[in-house]
DSSP file (Angstrom, degrees, kcal/mol; ACC not computed):
  #  RESIDUE AA STRUCTURE BP1 BP2  ACC     N-H-->O    O-->H-N    N-H-->O    O-->H-N    TCO  KAPPA ALPHA  PHI   PSI    X-CA   Y-CA   Z-CA
    1    1 A M     >        0   0    0      0, 0.0     4,-2.8     0, 0.0     5,-0.3   0.000 360.0 360.0 360.0 -34.4 -113.0  -43.4  -28.9
    2    2 A P  H  >  +     0   0    0      0, 0.0     4,-2.6     0, 0.0     5,-0.2   0.902 360.0  51.0 -58.6 -38.0 -113.4  -41.1  -31.9
    3    3 A F  H  > S+     0   0    0      2,-0.2     4,-2.6     1,-0.2     5,-0.4   0.934 111.5  47.3 -61.9 -45.9 -109.8  -39.9  -31.5
    4    4 A I  H  > S+     0   0    0      1,-0.2     4,-2.3     2,-0.2     5,-0.4   0.914 114.2  46.8 -63.6 -43.8 -108.5  -43.4  -31.5
    5    5 A D  H  X S+     0   0    0     -4,-2.8     4,-0.7     3,-0.2    -1,-0.2   0.898 114.7  47.8 -64.1 -39.8 -110.7  -44.4  -34.5
    6    6 A L  H  < S+     0   0    0     -4,-2.6    -2,-0.2    -5,-0.3    -1,-0.2   0.917 128.3  18.7 -68.7 -44.7 -109.6  -41.3  -36.4
    7    7 A Y  H  < S+     0   0    0     -4,-2.6    -3,-0.2    -5,-0.2    -2,-0.2   0.686 130.6  34.9-104.1 -20.7 -105.8  -41.5  -35.8
    8    8 A Y  H >< S+     0   0    0     -4,-2.3     3,-2.0    -5,-0.4    -3,-0.2   0.425  74.5 107.9-120.7   0.8 -105.0  -45.0  -34.7
    9    9 A R  T 3< S+     0   0    0     -4,-0.7    -1,-0.1    -5,-0.4     5,-0.1   0.816  85.8  46.2 -54.6 -35.0 -107.3  -47.4  -36.6
   10   10 A E  T 3  S+     0   0    0     -5,-0.1    -1,-0.3    -3,-0.1    -2,-0.1   0.458  91.9 102.9 -89.2  -1.1 -104.5  -48.7  -38.9
   11   11 A L  S X  S-     0   0    0     -3,-2.0     3,-1.6     1,-0.1     4,-0.2  -0.514  77.3-126.7 -83.5 150.2 -101.9  -49.2  -36.2
   12   12 A P  T 3  S+     0   0    0      0, 0.0     3,-0.4     0, 0.0     4,-0.2   0.790 112.2  56.9 -61.2 -26.4 -101.0  -52.6  -34.7
   13   13 A D  T 3> S+     0   0    0      1,-0.2     4,-2.5     2,-0.1     3,-0.3   0.339  73.7 110.3 -86.2   7.7 -101.7  -51.1  -31.3
   14   14 A Y  H <> S+     0   0    0     -3,-1.6     4,-2.1     1,-0.2    -1,-0.2   0.905  79.2  43.8 -51.3 -50.8 -105.3  -50.1  -32.2
   15   15 A W  H  > S+     0   0    0     -3,-0.4     4,-2.4     1,-0.2    -1,-0.2   0.822 111.4  54.6 -71.0 -28.9 -107.0  -52.7  -29.9
   16   16 A D  H  > S+     0   0    0     -3,-0.3     4,-2.4    -4,-0.2    -1,-0.2   0.907 109.3  48.6 -64.8 -40.8 -104.6  -51.9  -27.1
   17   17 A L  H  X S+     0   0    0     -4,-2.5     4,-2.1     2,-0.2    -2,-0.2   0.873 110.3  50.9 -67.2 -37.6 -105.6  -48.3  -27.3
   18   18 A V  H  X S+     0   0    0     -4,-2.1     4,-1.8    -5,-0.2    -2,-0.2   0.936 110.6  49.2 -63.4 -46.1 -109.3  -49.2  -27.4
   19   19 A A  H  X S+     0   0    0     -4,-2.4     4,-2.3     1,-0.2    -2,-0.2   0.912 110.2  51.3 -59.7 -42.6 -108.8  -51.3  -24.3
   20   20 A L  H  X S+     0   0    0     -4,-2.4     4,-2.6     1,-0.2    -1,-0.2   0.899 105.6  55.9 -60.8 -40.7 -107.0  -48.4  -22.6
   21   21 A A  H  < S+     0   0    0     -4,-2.1     4,-0.3     1,-0.2    -1,-0.2   0.891 114.4  39.3 -59.7 -39.5 -109.8  -46.0  -23.5
   22   22 A Y  H  < S+     0   0    0     -4,-1.8    -1,-0.2     1,-0.1    -2,-0.2   0.825 123.8  37.7 -79.4 -31.7 -112.3  -48.3  -21.7
   23   23 A L  H >< S+     0   0    0     -4,-2.3     3,-1.2    -5,-0.2     4,-0.3   0.752  92.8  79.1 -94.6 -25.4 -110.1  -49.2  -18.7
   24   24 A H  T 3< S+     0   0    0     -4,-2.6    23,-0.2     1,-0.3     3,-0.1   0.745 107.2  27.9 -66.7 -24.5 -108.1  -46.2  -17.7
   25   25 A D  T >  S+     0   0    0     -4,-0.3     3,-2.1    -5,-0.2    -1,-0.3   0.304  85.4 108.4-114.1   8.7 -110.9  -44.4  -15.8
   26   26 A V  T <  S+     0   0    0     -3,-1.2    -2,-0.1     1,-0.3     4,-0.1   0.733  77.2  57.0 -62.1 -21.8 -112.9  -47.4  -14.7
   27   27 A G  T >  S+     0   0    0     16,-0.4     3,-1.4    -4,-0.3    -1,-0.3   0.529  78.3  95.7 -85.5  -5.7 -111.7  -46.8  -11.1
   28   28 A K  G X  S+     0   0    0     -3,-2.1     3,-1.9     1,-0.3    -1,-0.2   0.874  76.4  58.1 -55.8 -42.4 -113.0  -43.3  -10.8
   29   29 A P  G 3  S+     0   0    0      0, 0.0    -1,-0.3     0, 0.0    -2,-0.1   0.759 104.6  53.7 -62.1 -20.0 -116.3  -44.1   -9.1
   30   30 A D  G <  S+     0   0    0     -3,-1.4     2,-0.3    -4,-0.1    -2,-0.2   0.394  81.1 115.5 -94.6   3.9 -114.4  -45.8   -6.3
   31   31 A V    <   -     0   0    0     -3,-1.9     2,-0.5    -4,-0.3     9,-0.1  -0.556  56.0-146.2 -77.0 135.7 -112.2  -42.8   -5.5
   32   32 A T  E     -A   39   0A   0      7,-0.7     7,-3.5     9,-0.3     2,-0.4  -0.876  15.4-168.7-103.0 132.6 -112.8  -41.2   -2.0
   33   33 A R  E     -A   38   0A   0     -2,-0.5     2,-0.3     5,-0.3     5,-0.2  -0.924  10.5-179.0-121.3 147.1 -112.4  -37.5   -1.6
   34   34 A H  E >  S-A   37   0A   0      3,-2.7     3,-1.4    -2,-0.4    -2,-0.0  -0.946  77.2  -7.2-144.2 121.8 -112.2  -35.4    1.5
   35   35 A G  T 3  S-     0   0    0     -2,-0.3     3,-0.1     1,-0.3    -1,-0.0   0.840 129.3 -57.1  62.6  32.5 -111.8  -31.7    1.4
   36   36 A G  T 3  S+     0   0    0      1,-0.2     2,-0.4     0, 0.0    -1,-0.3   0.484 117.4 106.7  79.4   2.0 -111.3  -31.8   -2.3
   37   37 A R  E <  S-A   34   0A   0     -3,-1.4    -3,-2.7     1,-0.0    -1,-0.2  -0.891  76.1-106.4-117.8 146.5 -108.4  -34.1   -2.1
   38   38 A V  E     -A   33   0A   0     -2,-0.4     2,-0.5    -5,-0.2    -5,-0.3  -0.478  29.8-158.9 -68.9 132.8 -108.1  -37.8   -2.9
   39   39 A R  E     -A   32   0A   0     -7,-3.5    -7,-0.7    -2,-0.2     2,-0.2  -0.966  61.0  -7.0-112.9 129.1 -108.0  -40.1    0.1
   40   40 A G  S    S+     0   0    0     -2,-0.5    -9,-0.1    -9,-0.1    -2,-0.0  -0.592 119.6   3.5  86.4-151.1 -106.5  -43.5   -0.5
   41   41 A E  S    S-     0   0    0     -2,-0.2    -9,-0.3     1,-0.1    -2,-0.2  -0.463  73.7-122.8 -74.3 136.7 -105.7  -44.8   -4.0
   42   42 A P    >>  -     0   0    0      0, 0.0     4,-2.1     0, 0.0     3,-0.7  -0.322  32.2-103.0 -70.6 163.8 -106.1  -42.5   -7.0
   43   43 A H  H 3> S+     0   0    0      1,-0.2     4,-3.1     2,-0.2   -16,-0.4   0.813 119.2  60.5 -62.1 -29.9 -108.3  -43.6   -9.8
   44   44 A S  H 3> S+     0   0    0      2,-0.2     4,-2.1     1,-0.2    -1,-0.2   0.894 107.3  45.5 -65.5 -37.3 -105.4  -44.6  -12.0
   45   45 A V  H <> S+     0   0    0     -3,-0.7     4,-2.2     2,-0.2    -2,-0.2   0.927 114.9  47.1 -69.6 -44.7 -104.2  -47.1   -9.4
   46   46 A L  H  X S+     0   0    0     -4,-2.1     4,-2.2     1,-0.2    -2,-0.2   0.916 113.1  49.5 -62.0 -42.3 -107.7  -48.5   -8.9
   47   47 A S  H  X S+     0   0    0     -4,-3.1     4,-2.8   -23,-0.2    -1,-0.2   0.895 109.3  52.0 -63.6 -39.9 -108.2  -48.7  -12.7
   48   48 A A  H  X S+     0   0    0     -4,-2.1     4,-2.6    -5,-0.2    -1,-0.2   0.899 108.9  50.3 -63.9 -40.6 -104.9  -50.5  -13.0
   49   49 A H  H  X S+     0   0    0     -4,-2.2     4,-2.6     2,-0.2    -1,-0.2   0.919 112.0  47.6 -62.9 -43.0 -105.9  -53.1  -10.4
   50   50 A I  H  X S+     0   0    0     -4,-2.2     4,-1.8     2,-0.2    -2,-0.2   0.934 112.3  49.1 -63.8 -45.6 -109.2  -53.7  -12.2
   51   51 A A  H  <>S+     0   0    0     -4,-2.8     5,-2.8     1,-0.2     4,-0.4   0.915 111.9  49.2 -59.5 -43.1 -107.5  -54.0  -15.5
   52   52 A E  H ><5S+     0   0    0     -4,-2.6     3,-1.5     1,-0.2    -1,-0.2   0.919 109.2  51.7 -62.6 -43.8 -105.0  -56.5  -14.0
   53   53 A D  H 3<5S+     0   0    0     -4,-2.6    -1,-0.2     1,-0.3    -2,-0.2   0.812 107.2  54.3 -62.2 -30.1 -107.9  -58.5  -12.5
   54   54 A L  T 3<5S-     0   0    0     -4,-1.8    -1,-0.3    -5,-0.2    -2,-0.2   0.507 125.9-102.7 -82.4  -4.2 -109.5  -58.6  -15.9
   55   55 A G  T < 5 +     0   0    0     -3,-1.5    -3,-0.2    -4,-0.4    -2,-0.1   0.634  60.9 164.2  95.5  15.4 -106.3  -60.1  -17.4
   56   56 A A      < -     0   0    0     -5,-2.8    -1,-0.2    -6,-0.2     5,-0.0  -0.383  44.9-102.4 -64.1 143.4 -104.9  -57.0  -19.1
   57   57 A P    >>  -     0   0    0      0, 0.0     4,-2.0     0, 0.0     3,-0.8  -0.279  27.7-112.0 -64.3 153.7 -101.2  -57.4  -20.0
   58   58 A V  H 3> S+     0   0    0      1,-0.3     4,-2.7     2,-0.2     5,-0.2   0.859 116.2  64.1 -54.1 -38.4  -98.6  -55.7  -17.8
   59   59 A R  H 3> S+     0   0    0      1,-0.2     4,-1.3     2,-0.2    48,-0.3   0.892 107.1  41.0 -54.8 -43.6  -97.9  -53.3  -20.7
   60   60 A L  H <> S+     0   0    0     -3,-0.8     4,-2.4     2,-0.2    -1,-0.2   0.885 111.5  55.7 -73.8 -39.2 -101.4  -51.9  -20.6
   61   61 A V  H  X S+     0   0    0     -4,-2.0     4,-2.2     1,-0.2    -2,-0.2   0.903 107.2  50.6 -59.6 -41.5 -101.5  -51.8  -16.8
   62   62 A R  H  X S+     0   0    0     -4,-2.7     4,-2.1     2,-0.2    -1,-0.2   0.880 108.6  51.1 -66.7 -37.3  -98.3  -49.7  -16.7
   63   63 A V  H  X S+     0   0    0     -4,-1.3     4,-2.4    -5,-0.2    -1,-0.2   0.911 109.0  51.8 -65.4 -40.9  -99.8  -47.2  -19.3
   64   64 A I  H  X S+     0   0    0     -4,-2.4     4,-0.6     1,-0.2    -2,-0.2   0.924 111.6  47.1 -58.9 -44.4 -102.9  -46.9  -17.1
   65   65 A L  H  < S+     0   0    0     -4,-2.2     4,-0.4     1,-0.2    -1,-0.2   0.864 118.6  40.3 -65.4 -36.3 -100.7  -46.1  -14.1
   66   66 A C  H  X S+     0   0    0     -4,-2.1     4,-1.3     1,-0.2     3,-0.3   0.749  93.6  81.5 -86.8 -25.2  -98.5  -43.6  -15.9
   67   67 A N  H  < S+     0   0    0     -4,-2.4     3,-0.5     1,-0.3     4,-0.5   0.895 101.8  33.0 -53.9 -50.8 -101.1  -41.7  -18.0
   68   68 A D  T  X S+     0   0    0     -4,-0.6     4,-1.4     1,-0.2     3,-0.4   0.697 106.2  72.3 -80.7 -18.3 -102.4  -39.4  -15.3
   69   69 A R  H  > S+     0   0    0     -4,-0.4     4,-1.9    -3,-0.3    -1,-0.2   0.819  86.9  65.7 -64.7 -29.2  -99.0  -39.2  -13.6
   70   70 A T  H  X S+     0   0    0     -4,-1.3     4,-1.7    -3,-0.5    -1,-0.2   0.922 102.6  46.6 -57.7 -44.0  -97.8  -37.0  -16.5
   71   71 A F  H  > S+     0   0    0     -4,-0.5     4,-2.9    -3,-0.4    -1,-0.2   0.870 106.2  59.6 -66.2 -37.3 -100.2  -34.3  -15.5
   72   72 A S  H  X S+     0   0    0     -4,-1.4     4,-1.3     1,-0.2    -1,-0.2   0.900 106.1  47.1 -59.8 -41.7  -99.2  -34.6  -11.8
   73   73 A Y  H  < S+     0   0    0     -4,-1.9     3,-0.3     2,-0.2     4,-0.2   0.932 113.9  47.5 -65.5 -44.9  -95.6  -33.7  -12.7
   74   74 A W  H >< S+     0   0    0     -4,-1.7     3,-1.8     1,-0.2    -2,-0.2   0.917 107.9  55.6 -61.5 -44.6  -96.6  -30.8  -14.9
   75   75 A R  H >< S+     0   0    0     -4,-2.9     3,-1.6     1,-0.3    -1,-0.2   0.808  96.4  65.5 -60.8 -31.2  -99.0  -29.4  -12.2
   76   76 A R  T 3< S+     0   0    0     -4,-1.3    -1,-0.3    -3,-0.3    -2,-0.2   0.563  85.4  73.5 -70.7  -6.7  -96.2  -29.3   -9.6
   77   77 A L  T <  S+     0   0    0     -3,-1.8     8,-3.3    -4,-0.2     2,-0.4   0.400  83.5  84.2 -87.1   4.0  -94.5  -26.6  -11.7
   78   78 A F  B <  S-B   84   0B   0     -3,-1.6     6,-0.2     6,-0.2     2,-0.1  -0.850  72.8-140.0-104.5 143.0  -97.1  -24.1  -10.6
   79   79 A D    >   -     0   0    0      4,-2.1     3,-2.1    -2,-0.4    -2,-0.1  -0.251  40.0 -84.5 -88.9-175.1  -96.8  -22.2   -7.3
   80   80 A R  T 3  S+     0   0    0      1,-0.3    -1,-0.1     2,-0.1    -2,-0.0   0.737 130.4  56.3 -65.4 -22.1  -99.7  -21.5   -4.9
   81   81 A R  T 3  S-     0   0    0      2,-0.1    -1,-0.3     0, 0.0     3,-0.1   0.340 119.4-112.1 -88.3   6.8 -100.6  -18.4   -6.9
   82   82 A R    <   +     0   0    0     -3,-2.1     2,-0.4     1,-0.3    -2,-0.1   0.803  68.3 147.5  65.2  32.5 -100.9  -20.6  -10.0
   83   83 A S        -     0   0    0      2,-0.0    -4,-2.1     1,-0.0     2,-0.4  -0.806  54.4-113.5 -96.8 139.9  -97.9  -19.1  -11.7
   84   84 A W  B     -B   78   0B   0     -2,-0.4    -6,-0.2    -6,-0.2     3,-0.1  -0.590  35.5-179.4 -73.0 123.7  -95.7  -21.2  -13.9
   85   85 A V    >   -     0   0    0     -8,-3.3     3,-2.6    -2,-0.4     4,-0.2  -0.809  13.1-174.4-129.8  89.7  -92.3  -21.6  -12.3
   86   86 A P  G >  S+     0   0    0      0, 0.0     3,-2.1     0, 0.0    -1,-0.1   0.771  81.7  71.9 -56.2 -26.0  -90.0  -23.7  -14.5
   87   87 A A  G 3  S+     0   0    0      1,-0.3   -10,-0.0   -10,-0.1    -3,-0.0   0.661  80.0  75.1 -65.2 -14.0  -87.4  -23.6  -11.7
   88   88 A R  G <   +     0   0    0     -3,-2.6     2,-2.2   -11,-0.2    -1,-0.3   0.580  68.0  94.6 -73.8  -7.8  -89.7  -26.0   -9.7
   89   89 A W    <   +     0   0    0     -3,-2.1    -1,-0.2    -4,-0.2     2,-0.1  -0.550  68.4 176.0 -80.6  75.1  -88.4  -28.7  -12.1
   90   90 A I     >  -     0   0    0     -2,-2.2     4,-2.4     1,-0.1     3,-0.3  -0.297  45.2-100.8 -84.0 166.1  -85.8  -29.6   -9.5
   91   91 A A  H  > S+     0   0    0      1,-0.2     4,-2.7     2,-0.2     5,-0.2   0.867 120.6  53.6 -55.6 -41.8  -83.3  -32.5   -9.6
   92   92 A A  H  > S+     0   0    0      2,-0.2     4,-2.2     1,-0.2    -1,-0.2   0.909 110.6  46.1 -64.2 -41.3  -85.4  -34.7   -7.3
   93   93 A R  H  > S+     0   0    0     -3,-0.3     4,-2.7     2,-0.2    -2,-0.2   0.917 113.4  49.8 -65.7 -42.5  -88.5  -34.3   -9.4
   94   94 A R  H  X S+     0   0    0     -4,-2.4     4,-2.8     2,-0.2    -2,-0.2   0.916 110.2  50.3 -62.2 -43.8  -86.6  -35.0  -12.6
   95   95 A T  H  X S+     0   0    0     -4,-2.7     4,-2.0     2,-0.2    -1,-0.2   0.927 112.3  46.4 -61.6 -45.6  -85.0  -38.1  -11.1
   96   96 A T  H  X S+     0   0    0     -4,-2.2     4,-2.7     2,-0.2    -2,-0.2   0.915 112.3  51.4 -63.2 -43.2  -88.3  -39.5  -10.0
   97   97 A F  H  X S+     0   0    0     -4,-2.7     4,-2.6     1,-0.2    -2,-0.2   0.937 109.6  50.0 -56.7 -48.7  -89.8  -38.7  -13.4
   98   98 A C  H  < S+     0   0    0     -4,-2.8    -1,-0.2     1,-0.2    -2,-0.2   0.852 112.4  47.0 -63.1 -35.3  -86.9  -40.5  -15.2
   99   99 A Q  H >< S+     0   0    0     -4,-2.0     3,-0.8    -5,-0.2    -1,-0.2   0.918 114.6  46.5 -70.1 -43.2  -87.4  -43.5  -13.0
  100  100 A E  H 3< S+     0   0    0     -4,-2.7    -2,-0.2     1,-0.2    -1,-0.2   0.856 121.2  35.6 -69.1 -35.7  -91.2  -43.6  -13.5
  101  101 A F  T 3< S+     0   0    0     -4,-2.6    -1,-0.2    -5,-0.2    -2,-0.2   0.115  79.7 145.9-108.4  21.3  -91.1  -43.1  -17.2
  102  102 A A    X>  -     0   0    0     -3,-0.8     3,-2.2    -4,-0.2     4,-1.7  -0.339  56.5-124.5 -58.0 135.2  -87.9  -45.1  -18.1
  103  103 A P  T 34 S+     0   0    0      0, 0.0     5,-0.2     0, 0.0    -1,-0.1   0.794 110.6  56.5 -56.2 -30.0  -88.3  -46.8  -21.4
  104  104 A E  T 34 S+     0   0    0      1,-0.2     3,-0.1     3,-0.1    -2,-0.1   0.654 110.7  46.0 -76.4 -12.0  -87.6  -50.2  -19.9
  105  105 A R  T <4 S+     0   0    0     -3,-2.2     2,-0.3     1,-0.3    -1,-0.2   0.799 120.5  22.4 -96.2 -36.0  -90.5  -49.7  -17.5
  106  106 A V  S  < S-     0   0    0     -4,-1.7     2,-1.2    -5,-0.1    -1,-0.3  -0.985  77.4-112.7-139.1 144.1  -93.3  -48.4  -19.8
  107  107 A D     >  -     0   0    0     -2,-0.3     4,-2.4   -48,-0.3     5,-0.1  -0.644  35.3-170.7 -75.0  98.6  -94.0  -48.6  -23.5
  108  108 A L  H  > S+     0   0    0     -2,-1.2     4,-3.1     1,-0.2     5,-0.2   0.834  78.9  54.2 -69.1 -34.7  -93.6  -44.9  -24.2
  109  109 A E  H  > S+     0   0    0      2,-0.2     4,-2.4     1,-0.2    -1,-0.2   0.930 112.4  44.9 -64.8 -42.1  -94.9  -44.9  -27.8
  110  110 A L  H  > S+     0   0    0      2,-0.2     4,-2.7     1,-0.2     5,-0.2   0.918 114.4  49.6 -65.3 -42.4  -98.1  -46.5  -26.5
  111  111 A L  H  X S+     0   0    0     -4,-2.4     4,-3.2     2,-0.2     5,-0.2   0.929 111.0  49.0 -62.1 -45.8  -98.3  -44.1  -23.6
  112  112 A V  H  X S+     0   0    0     -4,-3.1     4,-2.2     2,-0.2    -2,-0.2   0.937 113.2  47.3 -60.7 -46.6  -97.7  -41.0  -25.9
  113  113 A R  H  X S+     0   0    0     -4,-2.4     4,-2.0    -5,-0.2    -1,-0.2   0.934 116.6  42.8 -61.8 -45.4 -100.4  -42.2  -28.3
  114  114 A F  H  X S+     0   0    0     -4,-2.7     4,-3.1     2,-0.2     5,-0.2   0.908 110.8  55.2 -68.8 -39.6 -102.9  -42.9  -25.5
  115  115 A H  H  X S+     0   0    0     -4,-3.2     4,-1.4    -5,-0.2    -1,-0.2   0.891 108.7  49.4 -59.2 -39.7 -102.0  -39.7  -23.6
  116  116 A R  H  < S+     0   0    0     -4,-2.2     4,-0.5    -5,-0.2    -1,-0.2   0.920 112.4  47.5 -63.6 -43.9 -102.8  -37.7  -26.8
  117  117 A A  H >< S+     0   0    0     -4,-2.0     3,-0.7     1,-0.2     4,-0.3   0.913 112.1  49.2 -64.3 -42.3 -106.1  -39.6  -27.2
  118  118 A D  H 3< S+     0   0    0     -4,-3.1    -1,-0.2     1,-0.2    -2,-0.2   0.772 122.1  34.0 -69.5 -25.7 -107.1  -39.0  -23.5
  119  119 A N  T >< S+     0   0    0     -4,-1.4     3,-1.5    -5,-0.2    -1,-0.2   0.262  85.0 107.2-112.0   9.9 -106.2  -35.3  -23.7
  120  120 A G  T <  S+     0   0    0     -3,-0.7    -1,-0.1    -4,-0.5    -2,-0.1   0.743  75.1  58.5 -63.4 -23.9 -107.3  -34.7  -27.3
  121  121 A Y  T 3  S+     0   0    0     -4,-0.3     2,-0.3    -3,-0.2    -1,-0.3   0.667  91.2  86.0 -79.7 -16.1 -110.4  -32.8  -26.3
  122  122 A R    <   -     0   0    0     -3,-1.5     2,-0.4     2,-0.0    -3,-0.0  -0.648  55.9-177.2 -85.7 140.3 -108.3  -30.3  -24.4
  123  123 A S        -     0   0    0     -2,-0.3     9,-0.1    33,-0.0    -3,-0.1  -0.871  15.8-146.9-141.1 106.8 -106.9  -27.4  -26.3
  124  124 A A        -     0   0    0     -2,-0.4     8,-0.1     1,-0.1     7,-0.0  -0.420  19.6-127.7 -68.8 145.1 -104.6  -24.9  -24.6
  125  125 A P  S    S+     0   0    0      0, 0.0     2,-0.4     0, 0.0    -1,-0.1   0.829  94.3  36.9 -65.1 -30.3 -105.0  -21.3  -25.8
  126  126 A L  S    S-     0   0    0      2,-0.1     2,-1.6     5,-0.1     5,-0.1  -0.929  82.2-124.8-122.8 147.3 -101.2  -21.1  -26.4
  127  127 A L  S    S+     0   0    0     -2,-0.4     2,-0.3    31,-0.1     3,-0.0  -0.625  71.2 110.6 -90.2  79.5  -98.8  -23.7  -27.6
  128  128 A E  S >> S-     0   0    0     -2,-1.6     3,-1.6     1,-0.1     4,-1.1  -0.985  78.0-110.9-149.4 155.8  -96.4  -23.5  -24.7
  129  129 A E  T 34 S+     0   0    0     -2,-0.3     7,-0.2     1,-0.3     3,-0.2   0.796 110.7  64.0 -60.2 -31.2  -95.5  -25.8  -21.8
  130  130 A S  T 34 S+     0   0    0      1,-0.2    -1,-0.3   -46,-0.1    -3,-0.1   0.727 117.6  26.5 -68.7 -19.6  -97.1  -23.6  -19.2
  131  131 A S  T <4 S+     0   0    0     -3,-1.6    -1,-0.2     1,-0.2    -2,-0.2   0.427 117.3  60.6-119.3  -1.5 -100.5  -24.1  -20.6
  132  132 A D     X  -     0   0    0     -4,-1.1     4,-2.2    -3,-0.2    -1,-0.2  -0.838  51.1-176.7-134.3  96.3 -100.2  -27.5  -22.4
  133  133 A P  H  > S+     0   0    0      0, 0.0     4,-2.5     0, 0.0     5,-0.2   0.785  86.8  57.4 -64.2 -26.4  -99.3  -30.5  -20.2
  134  134 A V  H  > S+     0   0    0      2,-0.2     4,-2.5     1,-0.2     5,-0.2   0.946 108.6  45.2 -68.0 -47.0  -99.2  -32.8  -23.3
  135  135 A L  H  > S+     0   0    0      1,-0.2     4,-2.4     2,-0.2     5,-0.2   0.920 113.4  51.2 -59.7 -44.6  -96.5  -30.6  -24.9
  136  136 A W  H  X S+     0   0    0     -4,-2.2     4,-1.9    -7,-0.2    -2,-0.2   0.938 111.8  46.3 -59.0 -48.8  -94.6  -30.4  -21.6
  137  137 A F  H  X S+     0   0    0     -4,-2.5     4,-2.1     1,-0.2    -2,-0.2   0.929 113.1  47.7 -62.0 -47.6  -94.6  -34.2  -21.2
  138  138 A E  H  X S+     0   0    0     -4,-2.5     4,-1.9     1,-0.2    -1,-0.2   0.886 110.2  53.1 -64.4 -37.4  -93.6  -35.0  -24.7
  139  139 A N  H  X S+     0   0    0     -4,-2.4     4,-2.9    -5,-0.2    -1,-0.2   0.886 107.3  52.2 -63.3 -37.6  -90.8  -32.5  -24.5
  140  140 A R  H  X S+     0   0    0     -4,-1.9     4,-2.5     2,-0.2     6,-0.3   0.911 106.9  52.5 -65.3 -41.2  -89.5  -34.1  -21.3
  141  141 A L  H  <>S+     0   0    0     -4,-2.1     5,-2.1     2,-0.2     6,-1.0   0.918 114.8  41.8 -60.6 -42.6  -89.4  -37.5  -23.0
  142  142 A V  H ><5S+     0   0    0     -4,-1.9     3,-1.4     3,-0.2    -2,-0.2   0.931 113.4  52.7 -68.8 -45.8  -87.4  -36.1  -25.9
  143  143 A E  H 3<5S+     0   0    0     -4,-2.9    -2,-0.2     1,-0.3    -1,-0.2   0.860 109.8  48.7 -59.3 -37.6  -85.2  -34.0  -23.6
  144  144 A E  T 3<5S-     0   0    0     -4,-2.5    -1,-0.3    -5,-0.2    -2,-0.2   0.533 113.4-119.2 -80.5  -5.6  -84.3  -37.1  -21.5
  145  145 A G  T < 5S+     0   0    0     -3,-1.4    -3,-0.2    -4,-0.3     3,-0.1   0.691  76.8 128.1  76.0  18.0  -83.5  -39.1  -24.6
  146  146 A F  S   <S+     0   0    0     -5,-2.1     2,-0.4    -6,-0.3    -4,-0.2   0.758  77.1  23.5 -76.8 -25.1  -86.3  -41.6  -23.8
  147  147 A I        -     0   0    0     -6,-1.0    -1,-0.3     1,-0.1    -2,-0.2  -0.983  62.5-163.0-144.3 127.5  -87.8  -41.3  -27.2
  148  148 A D  S    S+     0   0    0     -2,-0.4     2,-0.4     1,-0.3    -1,-0.1   0.932  82.9  18.2 -77.4 -47.3  -86.0  -40.2  -30.4
  149  149 A I  S    S-     0   0    0     14,-0.1    -1,-0.3    15,-0.0     0, 0.0  -0.992  80.3-127.9-130.2 126.4  -88.9  -39.4  -32.5
  150  150 A L        -     0   0    0     -2,-0.4     5,-0.1    -3,-0.2   -41,-0.1  -0.460  40.4 -96.1 -69.3 141.8  -92.4  -38.8  -31.2
  151  151 A P        -     0   0    0      0, 0.0    -1,-0.1     0, 0.0     0, 0.0  -0.354  28.6-145.7 -58.2 135.5  -95.1  -40.9  -32.9
  152  152 A P    >   +     0   0    0      0, 0.0     3,-1.6     0, 0.0     2,-0.1   0.792  68.2 101.3 -75.2 -26.0  -96.7  -38.8  -35.7
  153  153 A E  T 3  S-     0   0    0      1,-0.3  -146,-0.1  -145,-0.0  -145,-0.1  -0.374  95.9   0.0 -66.8 129.2 -100.2  -40.3  -35.3
  154  154 A G  T 3  S+     0   0    0      1,-0.2    -1,-0.3    -2,-0.1     3,-0.1   0.602  87.4 159.8  75.2  11.7 -102.6  -38.2  -33.4
  155  155 A R    <   -     0   0    0     -3,-1.6    -1,-0.2     1,-0.1     2,-0.2  -0.328  55.1 -88.8 -67.0 152.5 -100.2  -35.4  -32.8
  156  156 A D    >   -     0   0    0      1,-0.2     3,-1.9     2,-0.1    -1,-0.1  -0.416  32.2-137.8 -60.8 126.9 -101.7  -32.0  -31.9
  157  157 A R  T 3  S+     0   0    0      1,-0.3    -1,-0.2    -2,-0.2    -2,-0.1   0.620 100.0  68.3 -67.6 -12.0 -102.3  -30.2  -35.2
  158  158 A R  T 3  S+     0   0    0      2,-0.0    -1,-0.3     0, 0.0     2,-0.1   0.727  84.2  92.1 -76.4 -20.4 -101.0  -27.0  -33.6
  159  159 A F    <   -     0   0    0     -3,-1.9     2,-0.2     1,-0.1    -4,-0.0  -0.419  62.6-156.9 -75.3 148.6  -97.5  -28.6  -33.5
  160  160 A H        +     0   0    0     -2,-0.1     2,-0.3     2,-0.0    -1,-0.1  -0.563  27.0 170.0-121.4  65.8  -95.1  -28.1  -36.4
  161  161 A W        -     0   0    0     -2,-0.2    -2,-0.0    -9,-0.1     0, 0.0  -0.598  19.7-163.8 -81.2 135.5  -92.9  -31.1  -35.8
  162  162 A N        -     0   0    0     -2,-0.3     3,-0.1     0, 0.0    -2,-0.0  -0.861  14.6-147.9-118.2  94.9  -90.4  -31.9  -38.5
  163  163 A P        -     0   0    0      0, 0.0   -14,-0.1     0, 0.0    -2,-0.0  -0.302  29.6 -98.9 -61.3 144.9  -89.2  -35.4  -38.0
  164  164 A P              0   0    0      0, 0.0   -15,-0.0     0, 0.0     0, 0.0  -0.270 360.0 360.0 -62.2 151.2  -85.6  -36.0  -39.1
  165  165 A D              0   0    0     -3,-0.1     0, 0.0     0, 0.0     0, 0.0   0.480 360.0 360.0 -72.2 360.0  -85.1  -37.6  -42.5
């Protein structure tokens, strides 16, 4: 919540971001693990169901579902030795990513803002895609043409983004 209060208090989406902060991990206690792997529904799906049952708008439910998926795509670019392999960004993964994060499916500005808030405590030692899943995700949105200009609020202070005039 401190991140949301610090960077988003004046935005029209402020209360949506507060709701997301409270709802996005609410399903974690119900996740079943076996051998270190999730069995059944991941917490984002459980959290989305709970949010939906509580009457959250579809827009928020979709952000809950997508927020952790961003990390899943990034993580798949590492091999078993935990080496970054950009060539693992194959056509099939890209196509699935584009379907899942299509602008008509999810409010990308809200997702970017919330994704920054949810990951604001993480700080990669280097500002590069191999160590920073937030940077990787935002670069993919721009690269795919899904978002022209990333929202300035809450951006990582290590970034030196120069929005077009």
